[in-house]
Structure formats: structure tokens, C-alpha cells
Backbone as numpy.savetxt, mean C-alpha at the origin, in Angstrom:
# Nx Ny Nz CAx CAy CAz Cx Cy Cz
13.72 -14.76 -13.99 12.80 -13.46 -13.91 11.76 -13.43 -13.44
11.27 -12.33 -12.62 9.86 -12.66 -11.83 9.06 -11.41 -11.62
7.84 -11.62 -11.87 7.14 -9.89 -11.73 6.12 -10.18 -10.78
5.63 -9.14 -10.02 4.79 -9.69 -9.11 3.80 -8.27 -9.03
2.71 -8.12 -8.82 2.14 -7.07 -8.23 1.00 -7.34 -7.36
1.37 -7.38 -6.27 0.98 -7.84 -4.98 -0.16 -7.20 -4.23
0.12 -5.51 -4.48 -0.44 -4.48 -3.32 -1.88 -4.41 -3.81
-2.58 -4.29 -4.75 -3.87 -4.11 -4.82 -4.58 -5.03 -5.70
-5.77 -4.90 -5.71 -7.02 -5.74 -6.32 -7.47 -6.60 -5.09
-8.96 -7.13 -5.19 -9.69 -7.40 -3.98 -8.96 -9.15 -4.30
-8.87 -9.44 -5.85 -8.55 -10.78 -6.00 -7.55 -10.92 -6.77
-6.79 -12.02 -7.52 -5.70 -11.75 -8.21 -6.09 -11.57 -9.71
-7.14 -11.62 -9.74 -7.72 -11.73 -11.53 -7.42 -10.34 -12.13
-7.48 -9.01 -11.26 -7.50 -7.91 -11.96 -6.04 -7.72 -12.35
-4.98 -8.15 -11.13 -3.85 -8.10 -11.37 -2.75 -8.86 -12.45
-3.81 -9.85 -12.64 -3.26 -11.15 -13.90 -3.65 -9.99 -15.20
-4.89 -9.69 -15.17 -5.07 -8.97 -16.52 -4.43 -8.00 -16.82
-3.96 -6.85 -15.85 -3.23 -5.89 -16.04 -1.94 -6.51 -16.37
-1.48 -7.36 -15.92 0.22 -7.57 -16.61 -0.17 -8.45 -17.98
-0.89 -9.15 -18.26 -0.94 -9.63 -19.67 -1.15 -8.20 -20.54
-1.52 -7.43 -20.56 -1.51 -6.29 -21.44 -0.27 -5.71 -21.18
-0.06 -5.58 -20.01 1.07 -4.61 -19.93 2.40 -5.42 -20.30
2.49 -6.69 -20.47 3.27 -7.92 -20.82 3.44 -7.75 -22.62
2.56 -7.38 -23.09 2.40 -7.20 -24.15 3.11 -5.74 -24.99
3.08 -4.79 -24.21 3.50 -3.56 -24.44 5.05 -3.37 -24.10
5.25 -4.19 -22.98 6.92 -4.04 -22.92 7.33 -4.84 -24.07
6.88 -6.09 -24.22 7.95 -6.88 -25.56 7.66 -6.16 -26.97
6.53 -5.30 -26.89 6.51 -4.48 -28.41 7.71 -2.99 -28.03
7.61 -2.84 -27.06 8.87 -1.73 -26.89 10.08 -2.63 -26.65
10.25 -3.47 -26.77 11.85 -4.12 -26.97 12.43 -4.98 -25.90
11.65 -5.21 -24.91 11.90 -5.87 -23.58 12.36 -7.35 -24.28
13.66 -7.83 -23.78 13.86 -9.08 -24.65 12.60 -10.20 -24.23
12.62 -10.54 -23.13 11.73 -11.27 -22.38 10.87 -10.91 -21.41
9.46 -11.36 -21.40 9.05 -11.25 -19.74 8.44 -12.32 -19.19
8.01 -12.74 -18.23 7.16 -13.79 -17.80 5.84 -13.90 -17.75
5.49 -15.25 -18.45 3.61 -15.04 -18.85 2.70 -14.90 -18.19
3.15 -15.15 -16.34 2.05 -15.02 -15.38 3.03 -14.20 -14.28
1.98 -14.16 -13.45 2.60 -13.21 -11.96 3.24 -14.28 -11.16
4.57 -13.81 -10.57 4.65 -14.75 -8.94 3.83 -13.64 -8.03
3.04 -14.81 -7.23 2.21 -14.35 -5.93 3.23 -15.13 -4.82
4.34 -14.35 -4.21 5.42 -15.05 -3.54 4.91 -14.98 -2.02
5.10 -15.85 -0.74 4.49 -15.33 0.44 5.49 -14.59 1.38
6.58 -14.52 0.85 7.87 -13.97 1.55 7.95 -12.46 1.06
7.07 -11.59 0.52 7.22 -10.56 -0.36 8.76 -9.60 -0.27
9.25 -9.45 1.58 10.41 -8.87 1.75 11.31 -9.53 0.86
12.02 -10.66 0.89 12.60 -11.45 0.57 12.58 -11.05 -1.26
11.10 -11.54 -1.57 11.07 -11.27 -3.32 11.19 -9.91 -3.66
11.48 -8.91 -3.22 11.46 -7.82 -3.44 13.24 -7.17 -3.41
13.95 -8.27 -2.87 15.31 -8.02 -3.12 15.83 -9.09 -3.91
15.36 -10.27 -4.73 16.00 -10.74 -5.95 16.37 -9.77 -6.86
17.90 -10.42 -7.12 18.31 -10.11 -8.13 17.52 -10.39 -9.75
16.65 -11.24 -9.82 16.09 -11.28 -10.83 14.80 -10.64 -11.35
14.38 -9.87 -10.21 12.86 -9.07 -9.99 13.33 -7.93 -11.32
12.09 -8.44 -12.14 11.53 -7.47 -13.51 10.73 -6.43 -13.07
9.71 -6.74 -12.08 9.09 -5.39 -11.72 8.05 -6.15 -10.48
8.11 -5.56 -9.67 7.12 -5.15 -8.67 6.13 -3.96 -8.10
5.16 -4.39 -7.05 4.66 -3.04 -6.40 5.01 -3.08 -4.81
5.65 -2.45 -4.76 5.66 -2.62 -3.19 5.10 -1.16 -2.44
5.29 -1.63 -0.88 5.12 0.06 -0.10 6.22 0.56 -0.09
5.86 1.96 0.12 6.94 2.89 0.79 7.91 2.67 1.52
7.15 2.17 2.80 7.71 1.90 3.98 9.08 0.92 3.91
8.47 -0.18 3.73 10.27 -0.89 3.23 11.05 -0.20 2.14
10.50 0.51 1.26 11.24 1.05 0.44 12.13 2.42 0.93
11.60 2.69 1.84 11.99 3.78 2.78 13.57 3.04 4.12
12.83 2.31 4.25 13.75 1.25 5.35 14.91 0.52 4.84
14.35 -0.40 3.96 14.55 -1.75 4.03 15.33 -2.37 2.45
14.78 -1.51 1.39 14.91 -1.78 -0.08 16.12 -0.65 -0.62
17.25 -0.07 -0.20 17.78 0.53 -0.50 18.31 0.10 -2.05
18.46 -1.09 -2.61 19.47 -1.64 -3.41 18.03 -1.48 -4.45
16.88 -1.36 -4.66 15.98 -1.88 -5.98 16.04 -0.27 -6.62
15.74 -0.64 -7.81 15.55 0.72 -8.62 14.16 1.18 -8.56
13.85 2.65 -9.13 12.51 2.98 -9.08 11.88 3.22 -10.14
10.81 2.45 -10.65 10.57 2.70 -11.93 9.63 3.74 -11.97
8.74 3.96 -11.17 7.85 5.25 -10.72 6.54 4.65 -9.95
5.88 6.05 -10.02 4.55 5.70 -9.22 3.23 5.96 -10.12
2.32 5.19 -9.76 1.01 5.22 -10.57 -0.13 6.17 -9.22
-0.74 6.87 -9.96 -1.64 7.83 -9.37 -2.95 7.07 -9.46
-4.01 7.57 -8.39 -5.63 6.47 -8.66 -6.18 7.65 -8.08
-7.50 7.44 -8.87 -8.60 8.84 -9.26 -9.34 8.04 -7.84
-8.77 8.31 -6.66 -9.93 7.56 -5.08 -9.47 8.72 -4.28
-10.84 9.27 -3.63 -10.99 10.37 -2.73 -10.16 9.71 -1.46
-8.62 10.26 -0.78 -7.85 9.89 -0.29 -6.44 9.95 -1.05
-6.71 10.35 -1.91 -5.29 10.48 -3.19 -5.02 12.04 -3.39
-3.77 11.90 -3.92 -3.51 13.64 -4.20 -2.46 13.27 -5.17
-2.76 13.49 -6.75 -1.80 13.38 -7.11 -0.83 12.04 -7.04
0.35 12.06 -6.65 1.05 10.38 -6.44 0.75 10.33 -5.10
0.49 10.92 -4.44 0.38 10.68 -2.71 -0.88 10.15 -2.53
-1.14 9.17 -1.59 -2.11 8.52 -0.62 -2.17 8.73 1.06
-3.19 8.05 1.57 -3.19 8.29 2.86 -4.30 7.00 3.44
-4.47 6.93 4.60 -5.43 5.72 4.83 -6.55 6.23 5.55
-7.85 5.88 5.68 -8.90 5.67 6.40 -8.72 5.30 7.50
-9.11 6.13 8.73 -9.29 5.28 10.01 -10.97 4.74 9.85
-10.97 3.16 9.82 -12.16 2.51 9.99 -12.41 2.22 11.39
-13.82 2.39 12.10 -14.51 1.55 13.03 -15.82 1.12 13.01
-16.46 0.72 13.58 -17.82 0.05 13.60 -18.86 0.91 13.50
-19.79 1.34 12.84 -20.59 2.85 13.00 -21.61 2.60 14.02
-21.42 1.40 14.88 -22.52 1.72 16.00 -21.45 2.14 17.30
-20.49 2.42 16.90 -19.50 3.50 17.63 -19.60 4.62 18.24
-19.82 4.95 19.59 -20.11 6.19 19.84 -18.70 7.22 19.33
-17.60 7.13 19.26 -16.87 7.79 19.49 -16.54 8.31 18.03
-16.34 9.39 17.76 -16.08 10.22 16.14 -14.70 10.50 15.75
-13.59 10.62 16.80 -12.30 10.88 16.87 -11.33 9.74 17.63
-9.99 9.79 16.76 -9.05 8.80 17.06 -8.81 8.96 18.92
-9.21 10.46 19.41 -8.75 10.04 20.73 -9.88 9.17 21.76
-10.81 8.95 21.51 -12.22 8.18 21.59 -12.04 6.93 21.94
-10.80 6.42 21.02 -10.53 5.23 20.81 -9.55 4.83 21.62
-8.72 5.35 22.77 -7.77 5.25 23.78 -8.27 4.08 24.63
-6.86 3.01 24.42 -7.35 1.99 25.59 -8.26 0.36 24.65
-8.67 0.91 23.26 -9.38 -0.02 22.80 -8.05 -1.24 22.05
-8.71 -1.78 21.16 -7.97 -2.65 20.41 -7.51 -2.51 18.84
-6.49 -2.29 18.41 -6.60 -2.30 16.63 -5.98 -3.12 16.11
-6.20 -3.22 14.81 -6.26 -4.19 13.84 -5.08 -3.11 13.24
-4.16 -4.25 12.69 -3.21 -3.76 11.10 -2.86 -4.91 10.54
-2.53 -4.45 9.48 -2.14 -5.33 8.13 -0.89 -6.32 8.81
0.18 -5.70 8.49 1.76 -6.04 9.38 2.78 -4.48 9.64
3.72 -5.05 10.16 4.41 -4.07 10.57 5.22 -3.23 9.63
5.68 -4.09 8.71 5.75 -3.32 7.41 5.22 -2.49 6.41
4.20 -2.02 7.54 3.09 -1.51 6.13 3.01 0.19 6.27
3.25 0.48 5.42 2.72 2.56 5.53 1.61 2.57 6.39
0.73 2.21 5.21 -0.97 2.36 5.08 -1.33 1.77 6.37
-1.18 0.66 7.03 -1.96 -0.13 8.08 -1.30 0.15 9.62
0.54 0.11 9.43 0.74 0.68 10.90 1.88 1.71 10.86
2.48 2.26 10.18 3.54 3.27 10.20 2.69 4.38 10.49
1.42 4.45 9.53 0.77 5.91 9.85 0.15 6.04 10.55
-0.68 5.12 11.29 -1.06 4.88 12.60 -0.66 5.15 13.37
0.64 4.85 13.63 1.69 4.75 14.36 1.96 6.11 14.79
2.02 6.97 13.66 2.42 8.39 13.82 1.14 9.06 14.40
0.11 8.76 14.13 -1.17 9.43 14.28 -1.52 9.41 16.28
-0.94 8.19 16.59 -1.20 7.93 18.36 0.02 8.24 19.05
0.85 8.51 17.98 2.03 8.98 19.39 2.29 10.41 20.00
1.42 11.27 19.57 0.79 12.75 20.45 0.41 12.25 21.22
-0.41 11.38 21.19 -1.96 11.13 22.16 -0.94 9.93 23.34
0.00 9.35 22.88 0.12 8.40 23.81 0.91 8.64 25.34
0.32 7.69 26.34 1.39 7.71 27.55 1.90 6.45 27.73
3.19 7.32 28.26 4.24 5.98 28.46 4.47 5.02 27.04
4.31 5.84 25.93 4.14 4.70 24.90 3.16 3.70 24.43
2.23 4.09 24.79 0.94 3.41 24.51 -0.23 4.15 24.41
-1.00 3.73 23.61 -2.14 4.29 23.23 -3.42 3.29 23.71
-3.37 2.43 22.49 -4.34 1.01 22.36 -3.52 0.26 23.62
-5.23 -0.40 23.91 -4.85 -1.60 24.90 -3.92 -2.92 24.36
-4.12 -2.94 22.96 -3.88 -4.38 22.30 -3.55 -3.88 20.51
-2.56 -4.45 20.00 -3.10 -4.63 18.83 -2.95 -5.83 18.04
-3.54 -6.38 16.93 -3.50 -7.29 16.14 -3.10 -7.23 15.41
-2.00 -8.18 14.50 -1.47 -8.12 12.89 -2.74 -9.12 12.50
-3.15 -8.48 11.45 -4.25 -9.45 10.22 -3.84 -9.83 9.57
-2.55 -9.69 8.89 -2.15 -10.14 7.35 -2.72 -9.52 6.20
-3.36 -8.51 6.44 -4.28 -7.92 5.20 -5.51 -6.91 5.98
-5.68 -5.65 4.77 -6.13 -4.74 5.01 -7.93 -5.41 5.28
-8.20 -6.36 4.28 -9.58 -7.04 4.25 -9.74 -7.59 5.48
-8.60 -8.07 6.20 -8.60 -8.84 7.10 -8.79 -8.11 8.39
-8.64 -7.01 8.40 -8.42 -5.83 9.96 -9.92 -5.68 9.73
-10.21 -5.45 8.36 -11.61 -4.96 8.38 -12.72 -6.16 8.95
-12.52 -7.54 8.63 -13.45 -8.33 9.54 -13.26 -8.41 10.79
-11.68 -8.23 11.50 -11.68 -8.47 12.87 -12.68 -7.18 13.11
-12.59 -6.12 12.95 -13.59 -5.12 13.47 -14.93 -5.33 13.43
-15.65 -5.77 12.48 -17.19 -6.37 11.82 -17.62 -7.59 12.98
-16.16 -8.20 13.44 -16.47 -9.30 14.23 -16.24 -9.15 15.93
-15.80 -7.76 15.84 -15.52 -6.99 17.32 -14.71 -7.68 17.86
-13.59 -8.16 17.05 -12.41 -8.62 17.68 -11.58 -7.61 17.98
-11.42 -6.27 16.97 -11.07 -5.29 17.33 -11.76 -4.19 16.87
-11.30 -3.00 17.02 -11.97 -1.91 17.49 -11.69 -0.64 16.06
-10.45 -0.73 15.62 -10.11 0.39 14.87 -8.82 -0.04 14.27
-9.05 0.39 12.82 -7.53 -0.12 11.77 -7.60 1.14 10.73
-6.37 1.58 10.21 -6.25 2.46 9.13 -5.87 1.44 7.88
-6.89 2.14 7.45 -7.05 0.91 6.09 -7.13 2.02 4.67
-5.81 1.16 3.82 -5.30 2.01 2.73 -6.90 2.53 1.79
-6.56 4.08 1.38 -7.78 4.33 0.81 -7.84 3.65 -0.80
-6.97 3.57 -1.29 -7.33 2.28 -2.40 -7.96 1.32 -2.34
-7.18 0.56 -0.97 -7.89 -0.85 -1.26 -9.25 -0.57 -0.78
-9.58 0.11 0.40 -10.98 0.49 0.52 -11.86 0.49 -0.58
-11.62 1.56 -1.88 -12.02 2.08 -2.70 -12.53 0.33 -3.33
-11.37 -0.28 -3.75 -11.20 -1.25 -4.37 -12.22 -2.29 -3.94
-12.21 -2.59 -2.75 -13.31 -3.41 -1.72 -14.68 -2.98 -2.12
-15.00 -1.84 -1.90 -16.22 -1.17 -1.96 -16.92 -1.44 -3.28
-16.11 -1.05 -4.39 -16.60 -1.60 -5.61 -16.88 -2.83 -5.98
-16.01 -3.50 -5.45 -16.16 -5.33 -5.84 -16.74 -5.86 -4.95
-17.06 -5.57 -3.62 -17.99 -6.01 -2.83 -18.74 -5.56 -1.77
-19.63 -4.49 -2.17 -19.99 -3.35 -1.10 -20.53 -3.72 -0.01
-20.79 -5.15 0.06 -21.74 -5.73 1.75 -20.61 -5.76 2.51
-18.89 -5.74 1.99 -17.98 -6.59 2.73 -17.56 -5.28 3.74
-18.32 -3.78 3.51 -17.97 -2.85 4.59 -19.40 -2.61 5.25
-19.99 -3.76 5.33 -21.25 -3.25 6.13 -21.06 -3.43 7.51
-21.56 -2.11 8.10 -21.38 -1.57 9.53 -20.17 -1.04 10.12
-19.41 -0.26 8.95 -18.21 0.50 9.56 -18.64 1.84 9.11
-17.90 2.98 9.71 -17.47 4.15 9.39 -16.31 4.87 9.27
-15.64 5.81 9.17 -14.83 6.50 8.56 -14.71 7.36 9.56
-13.40 7.66 10.69 -13.55 8.52 11.53 -12.27 9.86 11.90
-11.33 9.55 10.53 -10.22 10.32 10.37 -9.49 9.77 9.10
-8.31 10.41 9.01 -7.44 10.01 8.08 -5.85 10.10 8.41
-4.98 9.44 7.83 -4.00 9.61 8.07 -3.14 10.54 7.41
-1.46 10.79 7.64 -1.27 11.77 6.65 -0.68 11.47 5.17
-0.91 12.01 4.35 -0.28 11.70 2.75 1.01 11.43 2.78
1.54 10.19 1.99 2.73 10.34 1.73 3.12 9.76 0.24
3.89 9.71 -0.32 3.85 8.82 -1.56 3.26 7.88 -1.90
3.02 7.28 -3.05 2.16 5.98 -3.24 2.79 5.28 -3.52
2.45 3.69 -3.52 3.22 2.29 -3.83 3.42 2.56 -4.77
5.13 2.25 -4.89 6.08 2.82 -6.22 6.03 1.12 -7.13
6.56 0.83 -8.41 6.91 0.37 -8.59 8.31 0.12 -9.12
8.73 -1.14 -8.60 10.38 -1.16 -8.80 10.79 -2.70 -9.52
12.35 -2.28 -9.83 13.18 -3.55 -10.16 13.94 -3.86 -9.64
15.07 -4.73 -10.00 16.25 -5.02 -9.27 17.01 -4.16 -9.56
18.29 -3.97 -8.95 19.24 -3.25 -9.04 20.07 -3.69 -10.29
20.03 -5.03 -10.94 20.55 -6.02 -12.19 19.57 -5.59 -13.49
18.68 -5.00 -13.18 17.88 -4.26 -14.54 18.90 -3.52 -15.05
19.01 -3.41 -16.08 20.21 -2.71 -17.11 19.00 -1.06 -17.69
19.94 0.02 -17.67 19.41 1.10 -17.75 18.02 1.24 -18.73
18.31 0.70 -20.20 17.38 0.40 -21.54 16.21 -0.13 -20.75
16.51 -1.45 -20.02 15.48 -1.82 -19.74 14.48 -1.64 -19.01
15.26 -0.53 -18.04 14.51 0.05 -16.81 13.48 1.29 -17.75
14.00 2.01 -18.67 13.44 2.89 -19.82 12.22 2.19 -20.49
12.38 1.05 -20.67 11.35 -0.06 -21.16 10.57 0.06 -20.35
10.60 -0.18 -19.02 9.51 -0.58 -17.70 8.86 0.66 -17.60
9.38 1.77 -17.64 8.69 3.14 -17.45 7.69 3.46 -18.49
8.08 3.22 -19.82 7.53 3.42 -21.10 6.02 2.29 -20.91
6.36 1.72 -20.35 5.50 0.43 -20.59 3.83 0.67 -19.64
4.82 1.45 -18.77 3.72 2.05 -17.56 2.87 2.86 -17.94
3.69 3.90 -18.59 2.58 5.04 -18.82 1.84 4.57 -20.24
1.92 3.67 -20.93 1.58 3.08 -21.90 0.24 2.60 -21.14
0.06 2.21 -20.11 -0.83 1.46 -19.65 -1.96 2.32 -19.25
-1.76 3.91 -19.23 -2.99 4.84 -19.00 -4.19 4.64 -19.95
-5.45 4.64 -19.05 -5.98 4.49 -20.07 -7.00 3.32 -20.43
-6.18 1.90 -20.57 -6.62 0.85 -20.95 -7.53 0.63 -20.05
-8.76 -0.57 -20.04 -9.72 -1.00 -19.46 -9.18 -1.63 -17.70
-7.80 -2.49 -18.28 -7.64 -2.91 -16.94 -6.90 -1.94 -16.08
-6.43 -0.86 -16.21 -5.82 0.07 -15.78 -7.24 0.86 -14.78
-8.40 1.25 -15.83 -9.23 1.72 -15.27 -10.08 0.84 -14.07
-9.72 -0.24 -14.42 -10.96 -1.26 -13.09 -9.79 -1.17 -12.00
-8.62 -1.02 -12.21 -7.92 -0.69 -10.89 -7.50 0.90 -10.13
-8.50 1.60 -11.10 -8.40 3.11 -10.54 -7.27 3.73 -10.99
-6.37 3.28 -11.89 -5.33 3.92 -12.19 -5.77 5.35 -12.80
-4.98 6.34 -12.36 -5.44 7.74 -12.79 -4.10 8.06 -13.73
-2.69 7.97 -13.65 -1.52 8.70 -14.18 -0.42 7.95 -13.49
0.89 8.36 -14.22 2.06 7.64 -14.05 2.79 8.90 -13.42
3.77 8.85 -12.26 5.01 9.92 -12.73 6.44 9.38 -11.51
7.22 9.91 -11.70 8.69 9.49 -11.73 8.77 10.36 -10.31
8.55 9.34 -9.27 8.40 10.26 -7.88 10.01 10.02 -7.12
11.08 10.58 -6.93 12.24 10.33 -6.45 12.15 9.86 -5.20
13.11 9.44 -5.25 13.44 8.55 -3.80 13.53 9.29 -2.52
14.06 10.31 -2.82 14.08 11.29 -1.72 12.76 11.50 -0.98
11.46 11.40 -2.34 10.00 11.95 -1.11 9.79 10.84 -0.55
10.15 9.56 -0.53 9.67 8.66 0.74 10.53 8.52 1.78
11.17 9.48 2.01 11.95 9.72 3.25 11.07 10.22 4.19
9.79 11.24 3.69 8.70 11.22 4.65 8.24 10.46 5.33
8.25 9.01 5.00 7.46 7.78 5.95 8.53 7.53 6.90
10.31 7.34 6.73 11.13 7.27 7.78 10.76 8.42 8.89
10.89 9.36 8.43 10.58 10.81 9.41 9.34 10.59 10.38
7.84 10.42 9.72 6.99 9.79 10.43 7.28 8.77 11.44
8.19 7.32 11.03 8.73 6.32 12.28 9.53 7.46 13.38
10.39 8.19 12.73 11.00 8.91 13.78 10.76 9.35 14.87
9.71 10.22 14.34 8.97 11.64 15.28 8.07 10.14 16.11
7.74 9.53 15.73 6.71 8.57 16.75 7.54 8.32 17.74
8.75 7.70 17.70 10.23 6.80 18.11 10.17 8.10 19.44
10.37 9.29 18.98 11.18 9.99 19.31 10.09 10.58 20.91
8.99 10.12 20.47 7.78 10.43 21.75 7.12 9.17 22.43
8.45 8.11 21.91 8.35 7.27 23.07 7.60 6.11 22.40
6.96 6.09 20.95 6.32 5.14 20.47 6.28 4.10 19.35
6.85 2.91 19.65 7.67 2.09 18.52 6.86 1.29 18.12
5.75 1.18 18.61 4.41 0.11 17.81 3.26 0.49 18.47
2.48 -0.29 18.06 0.78 0.06 18.04 0.61 -0.57 19.74
């Protein structure tokens, strides 16, 4: 049985603290057993497909594109600018010494993105550039950074010029390490889509799925939830996440399949 909470938090510590409290609530609610500590898998795509996955948080892009078998537990809301209810978006981040103030001003420049299976860092930006692209291209090049925070460093080090950064990740970094955002400005925002869902294996029994949902709701108002900027919890239907697939399809129809 595995549990991971890999998506938010500047370090592992906030997620570990969150799990310790949530685990206690789940056991009190009648869950037979739960791991004492979180897993931190290197291959998240494989991890999310495990039959012994009790709980994880994934991105909406893999949920819509490659994880038809998992069960949705629910979606947290975050009290962050750029979030609206259960939806979230990304900010377009550039250096503050750039004269450009619009995405159009960055034609022919270098983009950074965390990974190709990311809605916030890749699919959302691809959807924005698609109407502006010429022969399927807008940027001169795109660099895979591995993480939003690494994309920010590439921009600061002048190895890249622009990135789409998840609004929750950006706010968590701003609060934890304000100096980490030095020399940056925001020039735009991506489309809003349903936020990062909690998921469980298809093998998780219905009664345990309900315990997971009750435990997730019970975390509202806890100090460890406040530290992660969690504000509410709701059951977002899988159909709502198809908006993410539609963004990919619309970009492809305009000839844009990558950054």
C-alpha cells in the first residue's frame, strides 16, 4: 500500500506533516491500515497506476490523458490568486528587466517547462501560443526543467525567458522563500481548469474510497492544511477534466503539438 503527495510543497516536510495528521483521521474513520510515511517515487506515471495506491495527488493532464483506471477522491481548493473554487491556472513568468509585457512579445524566445505531462507548465502554455504560432512554432526553443522551481531558476539565470508556473506552486514558494522570486514579473495567465485531484487505485473498495473522502474533508481547517493554503474540498467529476484534453486538441488543430 502506497501513499504520495508529490505535487505541492517547497520541500517534503509540509506534505509529510499533512500526511501524519490525515493518516490519524483515516484510521479513526475506520481505514484498516495506512503507511506511516509517504512514498517519493521518481516515476510518478508508473506510481499512479499501481494497484496498491491508496492515495496520491496527480496533475489534471495525466488524469485526462493516461489514467482512465484510477478513482477520483476529490479536489482541494486553494486560497491563492489564480484559483477560483476548485479551478486553478498558471502565471506567465519572465524577468523583470524584459521590455515585453505580453506573450506576443516573446515570439522566438526560449521557454522553460517542468514536463510534457504537466497541465500547468506545458499544456496550458501550448494552448496559449497555438493561435500565435507560425507553421506550428512560436518559441525558438523549449527546455524541460523537471520542476516549476527549476523553470524559475532557468529564467533568472538567463537560460530561458518565459515559463507558465502553477499559481499555487508560485505562492507557496513566495511564502517559503521570498528571495527565490527575485528579478521576476508576471505578464499573463493561462486558462483556468480543474485543480490537482486526489486519486486512489481502481482496486480501492467503495467503503475505503468514502473514508478517504471523509478524511480529506476532515483536514479542512487543520494547521497543516492552512500551511499548504488549502481552503476547501469538493468532488469534481471526471468529465470536468476533459477541458484539459480539449485544450490539447485545439492546439493540435492549429498545428501545435509541442512548445
